[in-house]
N, CA, C and O atoms as CSV, one atom per row, in Angstrom:
chain,resi,resn,atom,element,x,y,z
A,1,UNK,N,N,0.808,-1.191,0.000
A,1,UNK,CA,C,0.000,0.000,0.000
A,1,UNK,C,C,0.858,1.266,0.000
A,1,UNK,O,O,0.546,2.210,-0.725
A,2,UNK,N,N,1.903,1.308,0.774
A,2,UNK,CA,C,2.765,2.487,0.790
A,2,UNK,C,C,3.540,2.622,-0.514
A,2,UNK,O,O,3.957,3.720,-0.882
A,3,UNK,N,N,3.735,1.495,-1.217
A,3,UNK,CA,C,4.448,1.546,-2.482
A,3,UNK,C,C,3.666,2.366,-3.513
A,3,UNK,O,O,4.243,3.221,-4.185
A,4,UNK,N,N,2.371,2.116,-3.642
A,4,UNK,CA,C,1.580,2.872,-4.613
A,4,UNK,C,C,1.501,4.348,-4.220
A,4,UNK,O,O,1.458,5.225,-5.082
A,5,UNK,N,N,1.483,4.611,-2.933
A,5,UNK,CA,C,1.458,5.991,-2.466
A,5,UNK,C,C,2.753,6.706,-2.853
A,5,UNK,O,O,2.723,7.864,-3.270
A,6,UNK,N,N,3.890,6.018,-2.715
A,6,UNK,CA,C,5.167,6.643,-3.040
A,6,UNK,C,C,5.310,6.878,-4.542
A,6,UNK,O,O,5.997,7.810,-4.959
A,7,UNK,N,N,4.667,6.040,-5.357
A,7,UNK,CA,C,4.757,6.227,-6.803
A,7,UNK,C,C,3.998,7.473,-7.247
A,7,UNK,O,O,4.307,8.038,-8.296
A,8,UNK,N,N,3.013,7.907,-6.470
A,8,UNK,CA,C,2.271,9.110,-6.821
A,8,UNK,C,C,3.077,10.363,-6.496
A,8,UNK,O,O,2.859,11.416,-7.096
A,9,UNK,N,N,3.996,10.257,-5.560
A,9,UNK,CA,C,4.854,11.379,-5.216
A,9,UNK,C,C,5.864,11.582,-6.358
A,9,UNK,O,O,6.493,10.621,-6.802
A,10,UNK,N,N,6.021,12.816,-6.831
A,10,UNK,CA,C,7.017,13.033,-7.891
A,10,UNK,C,C,8.430,12.830,-7.343
A,10,UNK,O,O,8.725,13.188,-6.203
A,11,UNK,N,N,9.287,12.254,-8.168
A,11,UNK,CA,C,10.676,12.085,-7.772
A,11,UNK,C,C,11.371,13.439,-7.953
A,11,UNK,O,O,11.218,14.097,-8.982
A,12,UNK,N,N,12.134,13.839,-6.936
A,12,UNK,CA,C,12.876,15.101,-7.005
A,12,UNK,C,C,14.186,14.848,-7.750
A,12,UNK,O,O,14.934,13.932,-7.410
A,13,UNK,N,N,14.452,15.659,-8.756
A,13,UNK,CA,C,15.692,15.592,-9.521
A,13,UNK,C,C,16.456,16.876,-9.240
A,13,UNK,O,O,15.975,17.965,-9.553
A,14,UNK,N,N,17.636,16.760,-8.655
A,14,UNK,CA,C,18.478,17.934,-8.411
A,14,UNK,C,C,19.264,18.195,-9.696
A,14,UNK,O,O,19.883,17.286,-10.250
A,15,UNK,N,N,19.233,19.430,-10.159
A,15,UNK,CA,C,19.899,19.757,-11.419
A,15,UNK,C,C,21.157,20.580,-11.169
A,15,UNK,O,O,21.176,21.489,-10.339
A,16,UNK,N,N,22.205,20.237,-11.909
A,16,UNK,CA,C,23.469,20.970,-11.868
A,16,UNK,C,C,23.431,22.035,-12.962
A,16,UNK,O,O,22.683,21.902,-13.930
A,17,UNK,N,N,24.218,23.071,-12.817
A,17,UNK,CA,C,24.184,24.178,-13.782
A,17,UNK,C,C,24.476,23.709,-15.204
A,17,UNK,O,O,23.830,24.172,-16.145
A,18,UNK,N,N,25.434,22.803,-15.381
A,18,UNK,CA,C,25.795,22.404,-16.742
A,18,UNK,C,C,24.671,21.663,-17.457
A,18,UNK,O,O,24.624,21.662,-18.687
A,19,UNK,N,N,23.772,21.038,-16.719
A,19,UNK,CA,C,22.637,20.350,-17.339
A,19,UNK,C,C,21.686,21.355,-17.980
A,19,UNK,O,O,21.001,21.039,-18.952
A,20,UNK,N,N,21.647,22.561,-17.433
A,20,UNK,CA,C,20.790,23.602,-18.003
A,20,UNK,C,C,21.379,24.213,-19.276
A,20,UNK,O,O,20.696,24.958,-19.979
A,21,UNK,N,N,22.635,23.904,-19.573
A,21,UNK,CA,C,23.247,24.364,-20.821
A,21,UNK,C,C,22.928,23.420,-21.983
A,21,UNK,O,O,23.042,23.815,-23.144
A,22,UNK,N,N,22.531,22.188,-21.688
A,22,UNK,CA,C,22.292,21.169,-22.726
A,22,UNK,C,C,21.274,21.600,-23.781
A,22,UNK,O,O,21.513,21.367,-24.965
A,23,UNK,N,N,20.145,22.220,-23.407
A,23,UNK,CA,C,19.182,22.589,-24.446
A,23,UNK,C,C,19.764,23.551,-25.490
A,23,UNK,O,O,19.463,23.442,-26.679
A,24,UNK,N,N,20.587,24.478,-25.040
A,24,UNK,CA,C,21.160,25.466,-25.944
A,24,UNK,C,C,22.348,24.886,-26.721
A,24,UNK,O,O,22.447,25.064,-27.935
A,25,UNK,N,N,23.233,24.203,-26.023
A,25,UNK,CA,C,24.456,23.720,-26.654
A,25,UNK,C,C,24.239,22.462,-27.503
A,25,UNK,O,O,24.901,22.284,-28.525
A,26,UNK,N,N,23.319,21.594,-27.085
A,26,UNK,CA,C,23.140,20.314,-27.771
A,26,UNK,C,C,21.778,20.169,-28.439
A,26,UNK,O,O,21.492,19.152,-29.071
A,27,UNK,N,N,20.942,21.193,-28.293
A,27,UNK,CA,C,19.587,21.176,-28.884
A,27,UNK,C,C,18.764,19.987,-28.370
A,27,UNK,O,O,18.090,19.300,-29.138
A,28,UNK,N,N,18.836,19.762,-27.050
A,28,UNK,CA,C,18.085,18.676,-26.419
A,28,UNK,C,C,16.975,19.290,-25.571
A,28,UNK,O,O,17.214,20.221,-24.802
A,29,UNK,N,N,15.770,18.766,-25.715
A,29,UNK,CA,C,14.654,19.176,-24.858
A,29,UNK,C,C,14.773,18.352,-23.579
A,29,UNK,O,O,14.307,17.214,-23.520
A,30,UNK,N,N,15.398,18.933,-22.559
A,30,UNK,CA,C,15.662,18.156,-21.341
A,30,UNK,C,C,14.379,17.738,-20.629
A,30,UNK,O,O,14.351,16.700,-19.968
A,31,UNK,N,N,13.325,18.529,-20.756
A,31,UNK,CA,C,12.069,18.193,-20.083
A,31,UNK,C,C,11.425,16.965,-20.732
A,31,UNK,O,O,10.975,16.055,-20.035
A,32,UNK,N,N,11.384,16.942,-22.057
A,32,UNK,CA,C,10.829,15.783,-22.770
A,32,UNK,C,C,11.703,14.551,-22.550
A,32,UNK,O,O,11.189,13.443,-22.398
A,33,UNK,N,N,13.004,14.737,-22.532
A,33,UNK,CA,C,13.917,13.616,-22.311
A,33,UNK,C,C,13.791,13.060,-20.895
A,33,UNK,O,O,13.864,11.847,-20.699
A,34,UNK,N,N,13.605,13.928,-19.914
A,34,UNK,CA,C,13.400,13.453,-18.544
A,34,UNK,C,C,12.111,12.641,-18.455
A,34,UNK,O,O,12.069,11.603,-17.795
A,35,UNK,N,N,11.070,13.113,-19.116
A,35,UNK,CA,C,9.815,12.345,-19.146
A,35,UNK,C,C,10.055,10.968,-19.749
A,35,UNK,O,O,9.547,9.965,-19.248
A,36,UNK,N,N,10.831,10.926,-20.830
A,36,UNK,CA,C,11.095,9.657,-21.518
A,36,UNK,C,C,11.877,8.682,-20.625
A,36,UNK,O,O,11.480,7.526,-20.485
A,37,UNK,N,N,12.969,9.134,-20.030
A,37,UNK,CA,C,13.813,8.210,-19.261
A,37,UNK,C,C,13.233,7.858,-17.898
A,37,UNK,O,O,13.472,6.763,-17.388
A,38,UNK,N,N,12.476,8.771,-17.305
A,38,UNK,CA,C,11.927,8.501,-15.972
A,38,UNK,C,C,10.593,7.772,-16.041
A,38,UNK,O,O,10.313,6.898,-15.221
A,39,UNK,N,N,9.780,8.130,-17.010
A,39,UNK,CA,C,8.468,7.512,-17.185
A,39,UNK,C,C,7.638,7.570,-15.900
A,39,UNK,O,O,6.962,6.604,-15.545
A,40,UNK,N,N,7.695,8.704,-15.212
A,40,UNK,CA,C,6.939,8.927,-13.983
A,40,UNK,C,C,6.932,10.410,-13.663
A,40,UNK,O,O,7.635,11.188,-14.309
A,41,UNK,N,N,6.156,10.805,-12.689
A,41,UNK,CA,C,6.117,12.215,-12.282
A,41,UNK,C,C,7.452,12.604,-11.655
A,41,UNK,O,O,8.044,11.836,-10.896
A,42,UNK,N,N,7.912,13.801,-11.982
A,42,UNK,CA,C,9.162,14.290,-11.402
A,42,UNK,C,C,9.072,15.784,-11.183
A,42,UNK,O,O,8.236,16.479,-11.761
A,43,UNK,N,N,9.965,16.253,-10.327
A,43,UNK,CA,C,10.076,17.679,-10.017
A,43,UNK,C,C,11.557,18.020,-10.089
A,43,UNK,O,O,12.372,17.417,-9.390
A,44,UNK,N,N,11.905,18.982,-10.928
A,44,UNK,CA,C,13.307,19.377,-11.060
A,44,UNK,C,C,13.586,20.478,-10.045
A,44,UNK,O,O,12.894,21.494,-9.992
A,45,UNK,N,N,14.621,20.244,-9.242
A,45,UNK,CA,C,14.955,21.154,-8.146
A,45,UNK,C,C,16.259,21.895,-8.453
A,45,UNK,O,O,17.277,21.291,-8.790
A,46,UNK,N,N,16.191,23.208,-8.326
A,46,UNK,CA,C,17.363,24.068,-8.478
A,46,UNK,C,C,17.776,24.530,-7.091
A,46,UNK,O,O,17.049,25.283,-6.444
A,47,UNK,N,N,18.923,24.089,-6.637
A,47,UNK,CA,C,19.426,24.480,-5.313
A,47,UNK,C,C,20.022,25.888,-5.368
A,47,UNK,O,O,20.545,26.307,-6.401
A,48,UNK,N,N,19.939,26.602,-4.266
A,48,UNK,CA,C,20.419,27.988,-4.207
A,48,UNK,C,C,21.872,28.167,-4.658
A,48,UNK,O,O,22.156,29.148,-5.346
A,49,UNK,N,N,22.817,27.266,-4.306
A,49,UNK,CA,C,24.184,27.491,-4.781
A,49,UNK,C,C,24.314,27.364,-6.305
A,49,UNK,O,O,25.151,28.029,-6.917
A,50,UNK,N,N,23.488,26.516,-6.910
A,50,UNK,CA,C,23.522,26.347,-8.365
A,50,UNK,C,C,22.993,27.615,-9.034
A,50,UNK,O,O,23.559,28.084,-10.021
A,51,UNK,N,N,21.912,28.163,-8.496
A,51,UNK,CA,C,21.358,29.403,-9.059
A,51,UNK,C,C,22.372,30.533,-8.927
A,51,UNK,O,O,22.565,31.311,-9.862
A,52,UNK,N,N,23.012,30.623,-7.778
A,52,UNK,CA,C,24.011,31.675,-7.568
A,52,UNK,C,C,25.172,31.527,-8.563
A,52,UNK,O,O,25.677,32.522,-9.083
A,53,UNK,N,N,25.583,30.303,-8.819
A,53,UNK,CA,C,26.650,30.033,-9.799
A,53,UNK,C,C,26.221,30.534,-11.188
A,53,UNK,O,O,27.007,31.176,-11.886
A,54,UNK,N,N,24.989,30.244,-11.581
A,54,UNK,CA,C,24.477,30.701,-12.878
A,54,UNK,C,C,24.407,32.226,-12.934
A,54,UNK,O,O,24.745,32.830,-13.952
A,55,UNK,N,N,23.973,32.841,-11.847
A,55,UNK,CA,C,23.880,34.306,-11.812
A,55,UNK,C,C,25.256,34.944,-11.966
A,55,UNK,O,O,25.398,35.950,-12.660
A,56,UNK,N,N,26.267,34.371,-11.327
A,56,UNK,CA,C,27.626,34.908,-11.445
A,56,UNK,C,C,28.133,34.767,-12.880
A,56,UNK,O,O,28.760,35.683,-13.411
A,57,UNK,N,N,27.861,33.618,-13.509
A,57,UNK,CA,C,28.277,33.418,-14.899
A,57,UNK,C,C,27.529,34.372,-15.835
A,57,UNK,O,O,28.119,34.898,-16.779
A,58,UNK,N,N,26.260,34.594,-15.585
A,58,UNK,CA,C,25.434,35.446,-16.445
A,58,UNK,C,C,25.868,36.918,-16.398
A,58,UNK,O,O,25.622,37.669,-17.342
A,59,UNK,N,N,26.507,37.322,-15.312
A,59,UNK,CA,C,26.978,38.710,-15.207
A,59,UNK,C,C,28.044,39.014,-16.251
A,59,UNK,O,O,28.261,40.168,-16.619
A,60,UNK,N,N,28.702,37.966,-16.718
A,60,UNK,CA,C,29.715,38.128,-17.774
A,60,UNK,C,C,29.025,37.950,-19.124
A,60,UNK,O,O,29.428,37.111,-19.930
A,61,UNK,N,N,27.991,38.740,-19.361
A,61,UNK,CA,C,27.129,38.547,-20.526
A,61,UNK,C,C,27.817,38.800,-21.863
A,61,UNK,O,O,27.257,38.490,-22.915
A,62,UNK,N,N,29.016,39.357,-21.833
A,62,UNK,CA,C,29.721,39.581,-23.096
A,62,UNK,C,C,30.333,38.280,-23.632
A,62,UNK,O,O,30.603,38.167,-24.827
A,63,UNK,N,N,30.549,37.311,-22.758
A,63,UNK,CA,C,31.131,36.040,-23.204
A,63,UNK,C,C,30.028,35.057,-23.596
A,63,UNK,O,O,28.875,35.213,-23.193
A,64,UNK,N,N,30.389,34.048,-24.382
A,64,UNK,CA,C,29.427,33.019,-24.779
A,64,UNK,C,C,28.916,32.284,-23.544
A,64,UNK,O,O,27.724,31.993,-23.440
A,65,UNK,N,N,29.812,31.984,-22.612
A,65,UNK,CA,C,29.431,31.287,-21.383
A,65,UNK,C,C,28.414,32.119,-20.584
A,65,UNK,O,O,27.470,31.577,-20.010
A,66,UNK,N,N,28.621,33.428,-20.558
A,66,UNK,CA,C,27.699,34.319,-19.865
A,66,UNK,C,C,26.327,34.331,-20.503
A,66,UNK,O,O,25.311,34.328,-19.809
A,67,UNK,N,N,26.296,34.344,-21.831
A,67,UNK,CA,C,25.015,34.317,-22.548
A,67,UNK,C,C,24.317,32.975,-22.336
A,67,UNK,O,O,23.098,32.922,-22.171
A,68,UNK,N,N,25.098,31.888,-22.341
A,68,UNK,CA,C,24.531,30.557,-22.066
A,68,UNK,C,C,23.943,30.509,-20.651
A,68,UNK,O,O,22.880,29.929,-20.431
A,69,UNK,N,N,24.644,31.120,-19.705
A,69,UNK,CA,C,24.169,31.136,-18.317
A,69,UNK,C,C,22.879,31.948,-18.194
A,69,UNK,O,O,21.982,31.578,-17.438
A,70,UNK,N,N,22.786,33.043,-18.929
A,70,UNK,CA,C,21.555,33.843,-18.911
A,70,UNK,C,C,20.387,33.014,-19.452
A,70,UNK,O,O,19.278,33.069,-18.921
A,71,UNK,N,N,20.650,32.249,-20.513
A,71,UNK,CA,C,19.620,31.358,-21.058
A,71,UNK,C,C,19.234,30.299,-20.016
A,71,UNK,O,O,18.053,30.025,-19.804
A,72,UNK,N,N,20.244,29.712,-19.371
A,72,UNK,CA,C,19.999,28.691,-18.351
A,72,UNK,C,C,19.162,29.257,-17.199
A,72,UNK,O,O,18.282,28.577,-16.673
A,73,UNK,N,N,19.442,30.501,-16.815
A,73,UNK,CA,C,18.653,31.145,-15.760
A,73,UNK,C,C,17.200,31.317,-16.183
A,73,UNK,O,O,16.295,31.144,-15.366
A,74,UNK,N,N,16.968,31.654,-17.440
A,74,UNK,CA,C,15.588,31.795,-17.907
A,74,UNK,C,C,14.888,30.437,-17.893
A,74,UNK,O,O,13.704,30.357,-17.567
A,75,UNK,N,N,15.606,29.375,-18.241
A,75,UNK,CA,C,15.049,28.017,-18.169
A,75,UNK,C,C,14.743,27.627,-16.729
A,75,UNK,O,O,13.769,26.925,-16.461
A,76,UNK,N,N,15.572,28.083,-15.817
A,76,UNK,CA,C,15.431,27.693,-14.409
A,76,UNK,C,C,14.143,28.214,-13.787
A,76,UNK,O,O,13.747,27.759,-12.713
A,77,UNK,N,N,13.487,29.157,-14.445
A,77,UNK,CA,C,12.220,29.670,-13.922
A,77,UNK,C,C,11.133,28.599,-13.928
A,77,UNK,O,O,10.135,28.730,-13.219
A,78,UNK,N,N,11.315,27.541,-14.721
A,78,UNK,CA,C,10.356,26.440,-14.784
A,78,UNK,C,C,10.600,25.411,-13.674
A,78,UNK,O,O,9.829,24.463,-13.522
A,79,UNK,N,N,11.664,25.600,-12.909
A,79,UNK,CA,C,12.068,24.620,-11.908
A,79,UNK,C,C,11.623,25.039,-10.508
A,79,UNK,O,O,11.193,26.171,-10.288
A,80,UNK,N,N,11.735,24.109,-9.581
A,80,UNK,CA,C,11.433,24.404,-8.183
A,80,UNK,C,C,12.720,24.871,-7.508
A,80,UNK,O,O,13.699,24.129,-7.433
A,81,UNK,N,N,12.705,26.097,-7.024
A,81,UNK,CA,C,13.870,26.661,-6.359
A,81,UNK,C,C,13.853,26.274,-4.882
A,81,UNK,O,O,12.830,26.409,-4.211
A,82,UNK,N,N,14.993,25.790,-4.380
A,82,UNK,CA,C,15.099,25.441,-2.962
A,82,UNK,C,C,16.326,26.137,-2.388
A,82,UNK,O,O,17.455,25.907,-2.821
A,83,UNK,N,N,16.079,26.983,-1.413
A,83,UNK,CA,C,17.161,27.677,-0.716
A,83,UNK,C,C,17.652,26.741,0.390
A,83,UNK,O,O,16.914,26.450,1.332
A,84,UNK,N,N,18.884,26.276,0.277
A,84,UNK,CA,C,19.421,25.342,1.276
A,84,UNK,C,C,20.382,26.070,2.207
A,84,UNK,O,O,20.959,27.099,1.856
A,85,UNK,N,N,20.536,25.514,3.392
A,85,UNK,CA,C,21.537,26.071,4.304
A,85,UNK,C,C,22.894,25.593,3.810
A,85,UNK,O,O,23.105,24.406,3.561
A,86,UNK,N,N,23.787,26.528,3.677
A,86,UNK,CA,C,25.102,26.199,3.127
A,86,UNK,C,C,26.153,26.214,4.219
A,86,UNK,O,O,26.101,27.001,5.164
A,87,UNK,N,N,27.099,25.323,4.055
A,87,UNK,CA,C,28.214,25.272,4.995
A,87,UNK,C,C,29.294,26.241,4.515
A,87,UNK,O,O,29.414,26.508,3.319
A,88,UNK,N,N,30.057,26.750,5.437
A,88,UNK,CA,C,31.097,27.711,5.106
A,88,UNK,C,C,32.087,27.109,4.106
A,88,UNK,O,O,32.577,25.994,4.284
A,89,UNK,N,N,32.363,27.870,3.063
A,89,UNK,CA,C,33.334,27.496,2.029
A,89,UNK,C,C,32.983,26.188,1.302
A,89,UNK,O,O,33.857,25.539,0.727
A,90,UNK,N,N,31.708,25.813,1.332
A,90,UNK,CA,C,31.274,24.598,0.639
A,90,UNK,C,C,31.133,24.900,-0.856
A,90,UNK,O,O,30.488,25.874,-1.243
A,91,UNK,N,N,31.739,24.060,-1.683
A,91,UNK,CA,C,31.622,24.202,-3.128
A,91,UNK,C,C,30.229,23.767,-3.577
A,91,UNK,O,O,29.568,22.986,-2.893
A,92,UNK,N,N,29.791,24.270,-4.714
A,92,UNK,CA,C,28.469,23.929,-5.243
A,92,UNK,C,C,28.318,22.419,-5.402
A,92,UNK,O,O,27.295,21.851,-5.019
A,93,UNK,N,N,29.334,21.771,-5.967
A,93,UNK,CA,C,29.267,20.309,-6.156
A,93,UNK,C,C,29.109,19.581,-4.824
A,93,UNK,O,O,28.365,18.604,-4.732
A,94,UNK,N,N,29.806,20.055,-3.795
A,94,UNK,CA,C,29.707,19.420,-2.476
A,94,UNK,C,C,28.307,19.595,-1.884
A,94,UNK,O,O,27.794,18.698,-1.217
A,95,UNK,N,N,27.695,20.754,-2.133
A,95,UNK,CA,C,26.323,20.986,-1.658
A,95,UNK,C,C,25.358,20.049,-2.378
A,95,UNK,O,O,24.440,19.508,-1.762
A,96,UNK,N,N,25.564,19.857,-3.679
A,96,UNK,CA,C,24.724,18.939,-4.452
A,96,UNK,C,C,24.855,17.525,-3.902
A,96,UNK,O,O,23.852,16.837,-3.713
A,97,UNK,N,N,26.077,17.090,-3.646
A,97,UNK,CA,C,26.317,15.750,-3.109
A,97,UNK,C,C,25.632,15.597,-1.754
A,97,UNK,O,O,24.954,14.600,-1.505
A,98,UNK,N,N,25.808,16.577,-0.888
A,98,UNK,CA,C,25.236,16.522,0.461
A,98,UNK,C,C,23.707,16.427,0.414
A,98,UNK,O,O,23.116,15.580,1.084
A,99,UNK,N,N,23.073,17.290,-0.373
A,99,UNK,CA,C,21.614,17.330,-0.430
A,99,UNK,C,C,21.065,16.090,-1.141
A,99,UNK,O,O,20.059,15.528,-0.708
A,100,UNK,N,N,21.704,15.664,-2.209
A,100,UNK,CA,C,21.206,14.485,-2.933
A,100,UNK,C,C,21.259,13.243,-2.049
A,100,UNK,O,O,20.374,12.390,-2.111
A,101,UNK,N,N,22.294,13.148,-1.232
A,101,UNK,CA,C,22.390,12.007,-0.322
A,101,UNK,C,C,21.310,12.098,0.763
A,101,UNK,O,O,20.661,11.101,1.077
A,102,UNK,N,N,21.121,13.278,1.327
A,102,UNK,CA,C,20.121,13.470,2.385
A,102,UNK,C,C,18.705,13.218,1.878
A,102,UNK,O,O,17.882,12.642,2.590
A,103,UNK,N,N,18.423,13.639,0.667
A,103,UNK,CA,C,17.084,13.478,0.087
A,103,UNK,C,C,16.904,12.157,-0.641
A,103,UNK,O,O,15.788,11.791,-1.009
A,104,UNK,N,N,18.010,11.438,-0.850
A,104,UNK,CA,C,17.986,10.239,-1.686
A,104,UNK,C,C,17.428,10.600,-3.069
A,104,UNK,O,O,16.544,9.923,-3.595
A,105,UNK,N,N,17.961,11.674,-3.637
A,105,UNK,CA,C,17.467,12.215,-4.899
A,105,UNK,C,C,18.523,12.087,-5.995
A,105,UNK,O,O,19.701,12.359,-5.759
A,106,UNK,N,N,18.106,11.674,-7.189
A,106,UNK,CA,C,19.040,11.631,-8.316
A,106,UNK,C,C,19.466,13.038,-8.721
A,106,UNK,O,O,18.795,14.023,-8.413
A,107,UNK,N,N,20.596,13.106,-9.420
A,107,UNK,CA,C,21.144,14.386,-9.864
A,107,UNK,C,C,21.314,14.355,-11.379
A,107,UNK,O,O,21.791,13.369,-11.942
A,108,UNK,N,N,20.918,15.444,-12.030
A,108,UNK,CA,C,21.100,15.602,-13.463
A,108,UNK,C,C,22.336,16.473,-13.659
A,108,UNK,O,O,22.310,17.671,-13.376
A,109,UNK,N,N,23.424,15.865,-14.146
A,109,UNK,CA,C,24.685,16.587,-14.364
A,109,UNK,C,C,25.472,15.933,-15.491
A,109,UNK,O,O,25.294,14.753,-15.789
A,110,UNK,N,N,26.340,16.716,-16.107
A,110,UNK,CA,C,27.268,16.192,-17.107
A,110,UNK,C,C,28.710,16.335,-16.626
A,110,UNK,O,O,29.646,16.040,-17.370
A,111,UNK,N,N,28.889,16.778,-15.407
A,111,UNK,CA,C,30.212,16.988,-14.829
A,111,UNK,C,C,30.807,15.644,-14.402
A,111,UNK,O,O,30.262,14.970,-13.528
A,112,UNK,N,N,31.917,15.259,-15.018
A,112,UNK,CA,C,32.523,13.936,-14.757
A,112,UNK,C,C,32.923,13.747,-13.296
A,112,UNK,O,O,32.676,12.688,-12.720
A,113,UNK,N,N,33.536,14.763,-12.696
A,113,UNK,CA,C,33.966,14.645,-11.298
A,113,UNK,C,C,32.766,14.497,-10.363
A,113,UNK,O,O,32.780,13.683,-9.440
A,114,UNK,N,N,31.733,15.294,-10.615
A,114,UNK,CA,C,30.531,15.223,-9.786
A,114,UNK,C,C,29.843,13.876,-9.974
A,114,UNK,O,O,29.377,13.276,-9.005
A,115,UNK,N,N,29.777,13.398,-11.215
A,115,UNK,CA,C,29.164,12.080,-11.470
A,115,UNK,C,C,29.881,10.996,-10.673
A,115,UNK,O,O,29.237,10.125,-10.088
A,116,UNK,N,N,31.208,11.046,-10.648
A,116,UNK,CA,C,31.968,10.034,-9.913
A,116,UNK,C,C,31.688,10.118,-8.411
A,116,UNK,O,O,31.483,9.094,-7.760
A,117,UNK,N,N,31.677,11.331,-7.864
A,117,UNK,CA,C,31.377,11.507,-6.430
A,117,UNK,C,C,30.005,10.923,-6.091
A,117,UNK,O,O,29.839,10.251,-5.073
A,118,UNK,N,N,29.032,11.187,-6.954
A,118,UNK,CA,C,27.672,10.711,-6.714
A,118,UNK,C,C,27.578,9.195,-6.831
A,118,UNK,O,O,26.921,8.550,-6.014
A,119,UNK,N,N,28.213,8.636,-7.819
A,119,UNK,CA,C,28.174,7.183,-8.008
A,119,UNK,C,C,28.904,6.483,-6.856
A,119,UNK,O,O,28.517,5.384,-6.458
A,120,UNK,N,N,29.945,7.106,-6.324
A,120,UNK,CA,C,30.682,6.522,-5.194
A,120,UNK,C,C,29.807,6.388,-3.950
A,120,UNK,O,O,30.072,5.546,-3.092
A,121,UNK,N,N,28.763,7.215,-3.850
A,121,UNK,CA,C,27.852,7.112,-2.699
A,121,UNK,C,C,26.485,6.570,-3.136
A,121,UNK,O,O,25.491,6.720,-2.425
A,122,UNK,N,N,26.451,5.945,-4.306
A,122,UNK,CA,C,25.249,5.273,-4.842
A,122,UNK,C,C,24.066,6.199,-5.100
A,122,UNK,O,O,22.914,5.804,-4.919
A,123,UNK,N,N,24.345,7.423,-5.520
A,123,UNK,CA,C,23.280,8.350,-5.917
A,123,UNK,C,C,23.108,8.209,-7.430
A,123,UNK,O,O,24.087,8.323,-8.167
A,124,UNK,N,N,21.886,7.964,-7.907
A,124,UNK,CA,C,21.664,7.858,-9.352
A,124,UNK,C,C,21.982,9.183,-10.064
A,124,UNK,O,O,21.730,10.268,-9.540
A,125,UNK,N,N,22.536,9.056,-11.261
A,125,UNK,CA,C,22.929,10.219,-12.042
A,125,UNK,C,C,22.235,10.182,-13.403
A,125,UNK,O,O,22.241,9.158,-14.087
A,126,UNK,N,N,21.651,11.288,-13.777
A,126,UNK,CA,C,21.065,11.459,-15.104
A,126,UNK,C,C,22.045,12.334,-15.881
A,126,UNK,O,O,22.494,13.362,-15.373
A,127,UNK,N,N,22.379,11.937,-17.100
A,127,UNK,CA,C,23.368,12.680,-17.873
A,127,UNK,C,C,23.058,12.583,-19.363
A,127,UNK,O,O,22.259,11.752,-19.794
A,128,UNK,N,N,23.709,13.453,-20.144
A,128,UNK,CA,C,23.538,13.442,-21.599
A,128,UNK,C,C,24.468,12.382,-22.179
A,128,UNK,O,O,25.661,12.342,-21.878
A,129,UNK,N,N,23.888,11.526,-23.018
A,129,UNK,CA,C,24.645,10.446,-23.662
A,129,UNK,C,C,24.705,10.721,-25.159
A,129,UNK,O,O,23.686,11.010,-25.787
A,130,UNK,N,N,25.887,10.631,-25.718
A,130,UNK,CA,C,26.114,10.799,-27.157
A,130,UNK,C,C,25.550,12.112,-27.699
A,130,UNK,O,O,25.119,12.182,-28.850
A,131,UNK,N,N,25.557,13.140,-26.869
A,131,UNK,CA,C,25.108,14.486,-27.239
A,131,UNK,C,C,23.697,14.524,-27.817
A,131,UNK,O,O,23.341,15.468,-28.523
A,132,UNK,N,N,22.880,13.491,-27.520
A,132,UNK,CA,C,21.564,13.470,-28.152
A,132,UNK,C,C,20.424,13.008,-27.255
A,132,UNK,O,O,19.259,13.247,-27.574
A,133,UNK,N,N,20.736,12.349,-26.133
A,133,UNK,CA,C,19.651,11.843,-25.287
A,133,UNK,C,C,20.140,11.743,-23.836
A,133,UNK,O,O,21.337,11.791,-23.555
A,134,UNK,N,N,19.179,11.603,-22.941
A,134,UNK,CA,C,19.522,11.447,-21.532
A,134,UNK,C,C,19.551,9.970,-21.171
A,134,UNK,O,O,18.849,9.149,-21.762
A,135,UNK,N,N,20.368,9.664,-20.203
A,135,UNK,CA,C,20.476,8.301,-19.689
A,135,UNK,C,C,20.620,8.366,-18.174
A,135,UNK,O,O,21.057,9.374,-17.620
A,136,UNK,N,N,20.245,7.274,-17.516
A,136,UNK,CA,C,20.342,7.203,-16.059
A,136,UNK,C,C,21.362,6.147,-15.679
A,136,UNK,O,O,21.339,5.030,-16.197
A,137,UNK,N,N,22.256,6.506,-14.774
A,137,UNK,CA,C,23.220,5.567,-14.212
A,137,UNK,C,C,22.807,5.339,-12.762
A,137,UNK,O,O,22.997,6.214,-11.918
A,138,UNK,N,N,22.248,4.179,-12.471
A,138,UNK,CA,C,21.772,3.860,-11.132
A,138,UNK,C,C,20.273,3.682,-11.129
A,138,UNK,O,O,19.593,3.984,-12.109
A,139,UNK,N,N,19.766,3.186,-10.012
A,139,UNK,CA,C,18.331,2.941,-9.881
A,139,UNK,C,C,17.662,4.047,-9.080
A,139,UNK,O,O,18.128,4.437,-8.010
A,140,UNK,N,N,16.562,4.540,-9.626
A,140,UNK,CA,C,15.799,5.581,-8.942
A,140,UNK,C,C,14.622,4.907,-8.256
A,140,UNK,O,O,13.799,4.254,-8.897
A,141,UNK,N,N,14.558,5.080,-6.925
A,141,UNK,CA,C,13.472,4.413,-6.178
A,141,UNK,C,C,12.273,5.312,-6.032
A,141,UNK,O,O,11.273,4.915,-5.435
C-alpha cells in the first residue's frame, strides 16, 4: 500500500548548472527527455548554490558562457527553487552531493567529477549520452 502511495509522489531531480546548458548547446529538450527516461512524475529542483553560480556566470554577458548562463537562468524559472543552508566554504558540487544524499534524490549533471562523487555514494545520475539523449546511471526508487 505504501508503495503505490510513493509512486504518486514526484521524484525530485536535483539539477546541476551544466545540465541547463544542454538545451542550448546540444539542442536537447531536457524536459521531454526526462519524461522519456523517468516515465513517472518528477520535479526538477534548483538548489540555491547552483542558481548563484548561474547568476555569477550570467553577469559576464559579453562572453558566450555568460550568454549561455543567462539562457539557463531563464530556463530555471520552470524549476522548483530550494534555498538550502550552506556550509562555510562549501563548493556547489559538495552541496549537491550533500543534499542528494540526504534526500535520496538523483542528480542531473554532465560533470565527470561530480558524477563520480555521486556514483561513489550510490546516488543515481542522469546525464547526456552521445550528445543526443539522456540516460540514467543507477536505480531511482
